[in-house]
N, C-alpha and C positions, 0 to 999 in steps of 0.2 A: 636859122634853119639847118644849114649845111653844116655846122659846126657841130650842132645837135645830132645831128644824122652821123657826121663822123665819128664824134663821141661815141654813141651807141654801138657803131663797127667796133673800135677799138675796144669796147670793154666787152663785145662780145666774143672776140677773137681771145682775149685774155682768160675771160670763164670757160670757154670750150677746151680749153687746155686742161683746166681741173676740174671740168665738171662731173660729177659721178652719173653711172646709168640712168640717162634722162630719158623721160617717156616719149614715143614717137607717135607722131598722129598725120603721117604722110610725108611726101615728098614734093618737091616744086623742081622741076628737070632734073630728077636726080637727087636735090639736094633736101637732104632731112628737115624734117619740121621737128624741132625739139622743145622741151620744156623751157628752155631757155628764151626761146623764140617767143612762147605766150606770155612769161613772164613781162617780157622788154616791153612786149605790143600792149599789155595790159597795163604797166606802169605801177606807179604806187597808190594802185588804187584800194589795196588791202584787201581784195577779194580774191578765193580761189577759182580758179576755172573749174575744176570739179563741182564747184559748188553753183554755178550757172546754171541756167537753164537750158534746153538744147537750141533754142534760138539766140540766145546770146552765145553759145558755144560757136554755134555756126559764123555767128556776125563776126567773133576775134579770128577764127579760123581764117574767115575771106580775107581779114585784114592783115593776117600774116604771110597769106599768099601773095597780096598782093606786093606788101614790103618786100619780099622775098624777088619778086619777078623785077621790081625796079631797081632793087640791089644788083641783080643781074646783068640788068640792062646798063645799068650805070659801070659796072667794072668792063665792060665790052668798050667802052668808050677811052678816050686818051686824060680824062679829069685826072687820073693818076701822076701824070705827067704834068699837070698843070702847077703853075706857080703858086695860085692861090691855095691848093689842095698840100702842096708840099709844106707852106709856110703854117698854115693850120695845125697840121699833122704834127709839126715840131714843135707849137705851143703846146698840143693834148700831150704830146709825150713828157714835155717839159712837166706839166701838171700831173701825170701819172707818175713819173721820177718822184717827185714830192711825197704823194700819196702814198708809195709803196716805202719810202723812207720813213715817213712819219709813222707808220702801222709798224716797222721795224724798230723804231725806237722806243714805242708805247711798248710792244711786247718783250721789250729787254728791261723796261722799268717794272713790267706787271711780274715777271719772272723774277725780277729781284725782290718782291715783295713775298717774304716766306709769311707761312701761317703765323708763327710766333709774334712777329710785328705787328700782324692784324689782330691777333688777339690782346697784343699789349695796350693799342689803339683802343680796341673794345674796351676794356677794361677803365682805361684813365677817361673813357666818354661815355660812360654807361646812361648819364641821363639824356642823351642824343635817343636812346631807344625805349625810353618809358611808353608803355600804351596805356592809353585812360583806360577809364571803366565803361564799356559799352552795354546798352541793356537793349533786348527785342523784347519790344510792348506793343499793344494793340489798345485804343482806346474807343470809347463812345462820348460822343461830343453833343451836348444839348446846351438850350438856351435856359431851361427853368431848371432851379436845383430840386423842385419836389420831383420833376420826372427823373432826375438822376439818382434821386433816393429810392423811387420804386424799382428804378433798374437793379438797384445795389439788393433791394430786397427779394427779386426774384432771380439773382444771381446766388445768393443765399440758400435758397431752395431746391437749385438745380441740381440734379445726379450728375449731369457733366456740363461741370462749370464753363469749359471751353467752347463747347459746340453751342451753349447757350449765350454765352458772350458774342459769338461770331454772328448768331441769329439776331440777336438784338442790335447790332451795331449796323447790321445790313437793314433794319426795318427803322431802325429811330435815329442812328448819328446823323446828325448838319453836317459833321465834317467832310472833306474830300474822300478820306480813308473809308467812310463808312461802306462803300459798295463792296470794298475788299475785305469785308469782316472787321473793320476798324485797325488791321494791319499798318504798325508804322515802320517795320522792318529794324534793321540795327541801326543805332544811334548813339552818339556821344552826348553827356549829359548837358554840355555847354549849347548843343543845338536845339534844346528846347527850351521855353521859358522857364526862371528858377521853378516857379509853382508846381510845375508839371514834372519836372526832373526830382525834384527834393521827394514827391509823393511817390515816383516810381521808384525812385531807388531805395526806399525805405522797404519796398516788397520782397518777396523770397520767388522764385521761379514757380508758376501757377497760382500765384495769388491776386487778389483784387484788390482797391481800394475801397475801404467799407464807409467812406464819406466821400461825397461829391470832391472833386478838385475844381477849386474856382483860378480861372486864369481871366487874362483881357480876352480870350476867344469864347469864354462863356464855362459850362461846369463840364466836369470830364470823371469819367469812370474808367478805371486804368487798370488793365491785367498785363501780368509780367510773364512773358513766354520765356523769356530766358537773361542771362546775364554773363558779362566777361568782365570779372573783374580787373581795375589796375595792376599790371606787371611790367618786367623787363621783357626784350625780344629775346630770346637764345641769339649766343653768337652764330651757331650756323645759320639761323634764318637771315642774318645782315652779313654774314660773309663776305658775300659777292658785292654787295653794295657797297663795303666798306673799302674793297679793293678797288672799285672802280673808283671812289671818291679820291683815296690817297694816289693811283697811280695818275689821275686826271690832273692832279693837284701838282704832282711832281713833275710830269709831263709840261705844264703849263708854266712851271718856273724854268724849266730846262730851256724852253726854245724863247721866253723872255731873255734869259741869260745869255743865249747862243746869237739871237737877230741882234742884242746890244752891242755883244763882240765884234758882231759882222758888220755893224753900221761904222764903227771907229774905223775899219780902214777900208772901207767901201767908198766909191767916187758916185754920188747921190747928186742927181740934177733933177728939181722940181719945178714945172712950170706952172 
């Protein structure tokens, strides 16, 4: 617990030196409550303070106030002169030193990856950036083929096919997507059973199957809302991920080589 508190305090000291104009929420004995205080109190919750309701915001601010009061009280003691504090602080400094060094080394590697190198990798590995065909479809699932046929006949007479399809899906479909008008959203062909995928893939946008499609689940009437044909993602779309991948690989290799060299000249005694 103490070590965690010291870590937070040390991180706060570092970040405060580089933090940009932070929001102010008040003061505690003249010490400002900053956005950093809020973020550190909320931790890795993934929530934004601004998105919380007033009651939750007050609760978070109360926690910040309590932490600041305790921190101020601790500063007035002789803890900073204790052996325990100094030992843990030195360990934290070593960890911080390593962390900053590793970040600098990673940055060097990233800066050494020119755009031409990234483009060369992309051209040699285009197969990694293929995108499969995706369909956006809706369906009406029925247990009886005759009922499916009747629905198809109704759709063939409809002036607004999509509106009629949605209505019938809500009224007749036995599938879980029925209440949502049969909407299945976007999916890759392999996600669906073969019979369904094959039938849906033959449709053009705005078309529906003219015969019931039988699968292990029953009989389907399928409407194709949209499609995205298979292709290759553009370099601009994957440039950042390529850079992360290559720099990560290079960094791992560098660290492995360096630790291997250091081990040869180090005196290591394990128990």
